[in-house]
C-alpha positions in Angstrom: 55.6 -1.3 -19.1 55.1 -1.6 -22.7 53.8 1.3 -23.9 51.9 1.6 -27.5 52.4 4.9 -29.3 50.0 5.5 -31.8 49.2 8.6 -34.1 46.0 8.9 -35.1 44.5 7.8 -38.6 44.1 10.0 -41.9 42.6 13.3 -41.5 40.4 15.5 -43.5 42.4 19.0 -43.9 39.6 21.2 -43.6 37.8 22.1 -40.7 37.0 24.6 -38.7 39.9 24.4 -36.2 42.9 21.7 -36.4 40.7 19.9 -32.8 37.9 18.8 -35.4 39.4 17.7 -38.5 37.6 14.3 -38.6 38.8 11.0 -40.2 39.2 10.5 -44.0 37.7 7.0 -45.2 41.5 5.9 -45.2 41.8 6.8 -41.0 39.3 4.3 -39.9 40.5 1.5 -42.5 44.0 2.5 -41.6 43.3 2.8 -38.1 41.4 -0.9 -38.3 44.2 -3.0 -40.0 46.5 -1.4 -37.3 44.0 -2.6 -35.1 43.7 -5.9 -36.0 47.4 -6.1 -36.5 48.3 -5.3 -33.0 45.1 -7.7 -31.8 47.5 -10.2 -33.6 50.2 -9.5 -31.6 48.9 -10.9 -28.8 48.6 -7.6 -26.9 46.3 -7.0 -24.2 46.2 -3.0 -23.4 45.7 -2.4 -19.6 45.4 1.9 -20.2 44.2 4.2 -22.8 45.4 8.1 -22.6 44.1 10.3 -25.5 44.5 13.6 -27.2 41.8 15.6 -27.1 41.3 16.5 -31.0 38.5 14.7 -32.8 40.9 12.8 -35.0 42.5 11.4 -32.3 39.3 9.9 -30.5 38.3 8.8 -33.5 40.7 6.4 -34.1 40.7 5.2 -30.6 36.8 4.3 -31.7 38.1 2.5 -34.3 40.8 0.3 -32.6 38.4 -0.3 -29.7 36.0 -1.6 -32.7 38.8 -4.3 -32.6 40.3 -5.1 -29.9 39.5 -5.4 -25.9 40.0 -2.5 -24.6 39.5 -0.9 -21.0 36.3 1.2 -20.9 38.0 3.8 -18.9 39.7 5.9 -21.5 41.9 9.0 -20.0 41.9 12.0 -22.6 44.7 14.7 -21.5 44.9 17.9 -23.1 48.8 17.4 -22.5 48.8 15.0 -25.8 47.8 17.8 -28.3 50.3 18.0 -30.9 51.9 20.8 -29.1 51.7 19.1 -25.9 54.2 18.7 -23.4 56.2 15.1 -23.5 57.9 16.3 -20.7 54.8 16.2 -18.6 53.6 13.5 -20.6 56.9 10.9 -20.8 56.5 11.8 -16.7 53.0 10.2 -16.3 54.2 7.6 -18.4 56.6 6.9 -15.2 54.1 6.8 -12.9 51.6 4.6 -14.5 54.6 2.7 -14.5 55.4 2.6 -10.6 52.3 2.3 -9.9 52.6 -1.6 -11.9 50.2 -1.0 -14.8 51.4 -3.0 -17.2 50.8 -1.8 -20.7 49.1 1.6 -22.4 47.8 2.7 -25.6 48.6 6.6 -26.4 47.1 8.0 -29.1 48.3 11.4 -30.0 49.6 13.6 -32.6 53.1 15.0 -35.1 55.1 15.7 -33.6 54.6 14.5 -30.1 54.7 10.8 -31.0 58.4 10.9 -32.0 59.4 13.3 -29.1 57.5 10.9 -26.6 59.6 8.0 -28.4 62.5 10.1 -28.2 62.2 11.3 -24.5 61.6 8.1 -23.1 64.2 6.0 -25.1 67.8 8.6 -24.9 69.6 8.4 -27.3 66.8 7.4 -29.9 66.7 10.0 -32.5 62.8 11.0 -33.0 60.9 8.5 -35.4 58.5 9.4 -38.2 55.3 8.4 -38.0 52.6 7.7 -40.2 49.3 8.1 -40.0 47.8 5.4 -37.8 51.4 4.0 -37.4 52.2 2.1 -33.8 55.5 2.4 -31.9 56.5 -0.1 -28.7 58.6 0.7 -26.0 59.1 -0.5 -23.0 59.5 1.4 -19.7 61.2 0.1 -17.2 60.7 1.2 -12.8 64.2 3.6 -13.6 62.4 5.4 -15.9 64.9 3.4 -19.0 63.1 2.5 -22.3 63.3 0.3 -24.6 62.0 1.1 -28.3 61.1 -2.0 -29.4 60.2 -1.7 -33.4 57.4 0.8 -35.0 55.0 -0.7 -37.7 52.6 1.0 -40.2 50.0 0.8 -42.5 52.4 0.7 -45.7 54.3 -1.8 -43.9 51.4 -3.9 -43.6 50.5 -3.4 -46.7 53.6 -4.2 -48.6 54.3 -7.4 -46.9 50.5 -8.9 -47.8 51.7 -7.8 -51.2 55.3 -9.8 -51.2 
């Protein structure tokens, strides 16, 4: 199964609580940039898992405006910043065993980095800029292979060259 792990877009710092921090204009723009890039890679998403925090849900809205995504989305409290990476990993393995072919996960630091490391033993948790996406291939036996990571900065640099 292909697992695309995305950190939410840039979010405002001022909010009543961490869970209701909205995306900034830049966060919306970078999320769309990444979604359009992912669409250009001919990626088809079968399932979507998202954190219940506002900035993650808004990131999903921006991505959905650019890509064909399933209408059904799973909002998982385990995808919050301090969520249980073991539970998320086990759920992804269950989806793999069900025959799901691709999943988009939208979450937060530090969970996104820890999730890559959990799925791919031996991998150091990668740094994720806002709106960055990592790709992991997860096989039926639970072995993950880290494929790549892309960020808005990478795309902007490539355009400048």
